[in-house]
VOGU-3710 file (C-alpha; in Angstrom, 3 decimals, decimal comma):
1> mkrlmrtilg> -195,592/-31,564/41,900  -196,156/-32,152/45,790  -192,099/-31,005/45,604  -192,454/-27,639/44,522  -195,283/-27,132/46,540  -192,938/-28,305/49,671  -190,612/-26,059/48,541  -192,742/-22,813/48,523  -194,468/-23,807/51,829  -190,826/-24,566/53,034
11> iifstagvlh> -189,670/-20,517/51,890  -192,776/-19,423/53,471  -192,319/-20,962/56,641  -188,562/-19,973/56,745  -189,166/-16,725/55,776  -191,974/-15,722/58,636  -190,139/-17,102/61,033  -186,808/-15,661/60,027  -189,083/-12,143/60,132  -189,933/-13,129/63,698
21> fchesnfrki> -186,654/-11,955/64,482  -186,101/-9,055/62,573  -189,169/-7,512/63,100  -190,402/-9,273/66,731  -191,915/-5,962/68,315  -194,537/-6,296/64,862  -195,464/-9,952/65,984  -195,658/-9,434/69,572  -198,529/-6,509/69,049  -200,336/-9,701/67,841
31> vpeylpfrks> -200,294/-11,857/70,786  -203,061/-11,202/72,714  -202,405/-9,463/75,560  -203,607/-11,543/77,902  -201,122/-14,328/77,302  -197,893/-14,342/79,391  -194,503/-14,213/77,536  -195,585/-12,463/74,325  -192,212/-12,155/73,180  -190,865/-15,125/74,325
41> avlitgvfei> -194,006/-16,802/72,294  -193,116/-14,592/69,282  -189,444/-16,143/69,358  -190,515/-19,653/69,767  -192,933/-19,615/67,210  -190,278/-18,301/64,841  -187,780/-21,194/65,415  -191,443/-23,905/64,952  -191,590/-22,064/61,736  -188,099/-21,924/60,522
51> vfgivlivkq> -187,431/-24,973/61,674  -190,633/-26,297/59,436  -189,080/-24,535/56,112  -186,335/-26,016/56,960  -188,187/-29,630/56,646  -190,315/-29,081/54,192  -187,618/-28,194/51,986  -185,272/-30,789/52,770  -187,634/-34,022/52,077  -191,000/-35,550/52,562
61> ptrgfkklin> -192,681/-34,807/55,808  -194,003/-37,821/58,054  -197,829/-38,166/58,972  -196,619/-36,878/62,366  -195,471/-33,641/61,351  -197,754/-32,758/59,205  -199,803/-33,128/62,381  -197,382/-31,009/64,118  -197,373/-27,909/61,433  -201,142/-28,429/61,581
71> sfllavlpan> -201,319/-27,960/65,600  -198,854/-25,099/65,129  -201,132/-23,808/62,673  -203,945/-23,798/64,790  -202,206/-22,872/68,061  -201,612/-19,396/66,087  -205,008/-19,050/64,989  -205,706/-16,872/68,253  -203,409/-14,116/67,456  -204,721/-13,516/63,461
81> iymarknial> -208,315/-13,193/65,031  -206,830/-10,724/67,635  -204,978/-8,971/64,882  -208,170/-8,633/62,934  -210,869/-7,295/65,836  -207,896/-5,262/66,916  -207,334/-3,974/63,720  -203,836/-4,240/64,299  -200,980/-2,576/62,234  -199,051/-5,257/60,228
91> gdkqlptwll> -195,399/-3,353/60,907  -196,034/0,487/59,227  -198,635/-0,409/57,046  -202,281/-0,789/58,189  -204,038/-3,770/56,377  -207,892/-3,155/55,678  -209,956/-4,753/57,982  -211,421/-7,578/55,244  -207,697/-8,418/54,317  -206,840/-8,635/57,979
101> ysrvplqfvl> -209,736/-11,433/58,548  -209,018/-13,535/55,396  -205,620/-14,513/57,231  -208,349/-16,778/59,686  -209,370/-18,361/56,711  -205,731/-18,715/55,119  -204,572/-20,801/58,151  -207,230/-23,469/56,939  -205,982/-23,212/53,309  -202,205/-23,739/54,674
111> ikminkl> -203,779/-27,020/56,606  -205,133/-28,297/53,957  -201,934/-27,597/51,662  -200,033/-29,310/54,105  -201,826/-32,294/54,687  -201,574/-33,150/50,280  -197,968/-33,158/50,740
//
């Protein structure tokens, strides 16, 4: 079961990471404007997500690696909050406000899932 969960999470992380490169301008919109180097932040977080995804698929993550993923999830939390507060469209689709805000607790669900691996 853990192997299946790792694979699913690995695919989710890897896909999200690739999307950072394919749709960089959309992801840049959700990085708070007060942060410098927004494009670089999008690309760097994309690389992290791809690496996280590959490692999750290939092997059982160590305690330290789980902490790294969880720290990352907390670090990108402000982007989810910013997206919800500013009602920023996801690409060309405007999502309902409730759905944008639901992404915030999703980060904590992902953290809990990572901890169970």
